[in-house]
N, C-alpha and C positions, 0 to 999 in steps of 0.2 A: 136660512139654509144654504145659502151662499157661504156663509162664514164657517159653518159646520163643514161644510165638504172642503174648505181650504184648510182647516185644522188637521182634519183627517188626511189629505193629500200630504202636509208636512210632516206627520207622525209618521206615515208610510215610507216617506223618503228618508227619514231619519234612522228607523230600522233598517231600511235596505242598505244605507251606507254603513251602518254598524256590521250588519251581516257580511256585506263584501269586505270590509276590513279584517273580519275575523277570518273568512275563507281565504283572503290573500295571503295572510300572517302564517296559518297553516299550511299553505300550499309552499310558501316559501321556506318554512321550518323543515318540512319534509325534504324539500330538495337539498339543503344544506347538510341536513342529517344523513342523506343517503351519501351525499358527496364525500364527507369527511369521516363517516363511520367506516368506511373501506380502507382501513389501514392495512399497509403490507405487513406481513409477517416480521417479527423480530429476526435479526440474524443471530445465530446462536452457534457456539463452536461445540462440534460433535466430534466423536472418536469412535473407531471400530474396534470391539472387542476382539483380543487377540491372545493367543497362546504365548505362556513366559515360563522361564524355569525359576522355580521356587525352593528355597530350601531353609530348614531350621538350622540355627546356629546355637554352639555352646560358647560363651566368651569368657576368656579368663587371662591372668598374666603370669609370665615366669621369666626365669632369666637365662640368660644364653650361656652354655658350656661347650667348651672345645671337645672335638673329637678325640684329640689327645693332647696331653700336657706332661711335661717333665720338668723338674725343680733341681738346679746345681747350686750348691753351697759352697763359695769362693772367698778364701782370705784375700783380702787387697793386697797384701804384700807380694802375693805370688804372681799378681798379673803383671805381664811383660807389655803387652799392648793394648791400647784402649779397645774397648769391646764396642761394636756397633749395635745398638740398640734399634728396636723397631724397623728390623730389615728382614728380608725374606732369605731364607737359607734352603739348602737341599741336603738331602740324604748324605752324610760323609763329610760335610762342610766343618772346617774348624772355625769355633764360634769363641774360643777364648784360649790364648795362649800364655801358659804357666810356666813357671820356673822347672818345674820337674815333670809336667805333662801338657798334654793339649786335651781340649774337651771338643769331641765332635758331636755332631747332630745324627740322633738314632732314625730321624723321620725328617720329612719336609715340613717347615712352621715359620714362624716369626719369632725372633728373638726380643724378650721383656726383660724388665728389672723389677724386681718386688723387695722393696727395703724392709728392715725390721722397724718395729715400731721404736719411735725417738728415745722413749724410757728405757729401751734395753743398751745395755753398754757395747753388747757385741754388735749392734749396728754399725758401729765406728769402724770396725775392724774387718766386717764380712759383708757380703751380697747375696741376694738368692738371684740365679740368673734361672728365667723361665723361657721354656720353649713348647709353643702353642701351635697346634695344626688348627686352624679356623677355616679351612675349607670346607668342613663339615660342622655344624652346631647342633647340639642337642638341648632342648628345652624340656624341663621335667614340671608338669602341672599337676593339681589336684582337680577333680572333676566331681561335683556333688553325686552322692549315690544315686540320687533320682534320676541323673542322665547316665547312670554306667551302662544301662543296656544299649544306648544308640552308639557308644564309641567302640570302634572295631579298627583292628590293624588294616593299615593301607588307606584309610580315610584322608580326604584333601583336608587341607587346613590353612587358611588365610593368617598371615603374619604381617604384622605392622609394627615398626620401631617408634619408640615414642618420641625420639629426636626428629623423625621425619614420616608424620602421619599420612603423607599424600602418596606415598610409594608402597606397595603391597608386594611382600614376598609370598612364596609358595611353599608349602611343606605338608608332612604325611605324618600320619599316626604309626610311630616305628613299634611301639609296643605298648601294653597294658598289663597292669599288675593282676594276679590271679586271685586276689581278694581286696574285700573293701578295709580300708584304714578304719579301725575302730574308735581311734582318739579324734580323727579329722571327720570322720562320716563321709569318707570321699574315696574315688578311685585314682590310684596313681598312674599318671600316663605319660609316656616320654615321646616328644614331637622331633621329626629330625627335618632339618633345614640345610640346604645345599647353600654354601657360601664362597663360590669359587674366586670372586674377585676380593674377598675379605671385606665387603663393605659393612658388615656387622662386626663390632668386637666383642669378644668374650664379655660377659658380665652384662650386656645391654638388657635393659627392660623390654621385655617384648608384650604385644597384645596379641593373644591367640585367637582364633574363631575357628571352632571345629565345626564343619559343615555335616549334616545328615538329613536323611528323609528327603532326597533330592527327587522334584516331580515336576511336569510341565502342567500349567494351570491357567484357566482363562484370567485374565487380567483388565483393569481399568484403572483410569486416574482417581486418585482421593479425592480430588475434587468433584467428582461425579455423585458423591455419596451424599444421601439425605437421611439424617439421624432423627428419629423419631421415637424417643424411648429407647426400648430393646429392640425396636425394629430398623431396618435398614432399607432404603429404597432409591431407584434410579429412574432417571427419565430415559425411556427407550422410544426410540423415534422408527417410525414405520416407513414403506414405501412411498407414502403419500405426504410425507413429512409433518405425519400428526404425533404428537408426545403422549405416550402412555407412562402413567407411574407404576414400575413393577418392582416387587420385593425380592430381595436378594440375599443370601448368605456369604458373608465375608471370611477371608482366612487371614493369613500373614499381610502386614504391610510393610514395604521396603523402599526406601527412596521416593515416595509419592506414589508407588503403584500399589494397588490393593488386589489380592486373590480372590476369585470368584469362584465359590464351591458350587452354588446353585442358582437360578432364576434367570440365567442368560446364556446364550449359545455362540460359538465360535461365530464371528462376522456380523454379529448384532452392532447396531448403531446407537450409542448413548450420548445425552449431553454431556460434555465435558467441564464446560464453563458457561456461566449466565443462567444459574439456576432460578435466581429471584425474579428473571424475565420469563420463565417459562411456566405455562399453566397446563394442568392436564386436560388431554383431549383436543388443544389447541395446535395452530400451525405455527411452523417456524421456517425460516431460512436458514439450512443447514451451511455451515461453515467449516470446512476441513480443519482438524486440528494441526496446527504447524503451518498452514498457509498463510503466504503474506498477503495481507489487505492491500488493494490499490490505494495509493495514497493520494489525498487530495490535492489538485493543481488551484486551490483557493489562493490569493495573494501571490502568485509566481507571476513574473512579468515575463514578457516576450523577450527571448534574448536571440531574435532573428538578427543576422548581420545586415550591415549596410553597404551597398556598394559606392 
């Protein structure tokens, strides 16, 4: 009887120890789970939706032509004094002194020289003197007929020179043809460009961008877009810093900026960067786009001076 009581006591103690271990492990696990599961929301870069100017563009190329040009054919034996080429002259200045006459300028411009082809014998005895007024340049371009209805006189034009793509010049649509060219299926258009400092030479190849349909629209960064098939979404952030997945309709894209036609309102906040760290209905810590984050002081030594 004493032996069975002793065995029973040992079994009970054994089960009590096992139960105590299980309870202790459960309590410890719950404690650490609560402690480490409360992670702070991730820091996500956000940007406010704002209005920007958008415009459609028709791009083409054309050759610069001076507003005025006049040529003089001169025999070399008639020239009394060397002609100063590539110089500016004014109306009435003598540009060439010849044996029996002088050539004067009918308008302000620059003196240039154009030789005949080397295979022409007359080039050995004659020169062609050009007087060009490049203070204003014209560029004749052909616009595809599908865009003909968008081109009007007086429209602004952005112009770039192929030799200096960093600088932009401004021009206007001077005139348009009254009919479509049936051979090219295009509309002839003339562009006017003021060139007071003669930065652009006649004959230069210019890149023409005719702007039309200018409008103010909502805009966001293209890094905010989530593409899913034919659908486009963004993460919208509410006042409680909760993220909502919102469907939007986009328009033009230009230099990293996207036009928003519908789905957002002016002043809304959207996620600009860090889409992979963002989850719908999740909390985030907003970081304003363009703001400088505090640099870490890790590893920096104290540079206090010693007396």
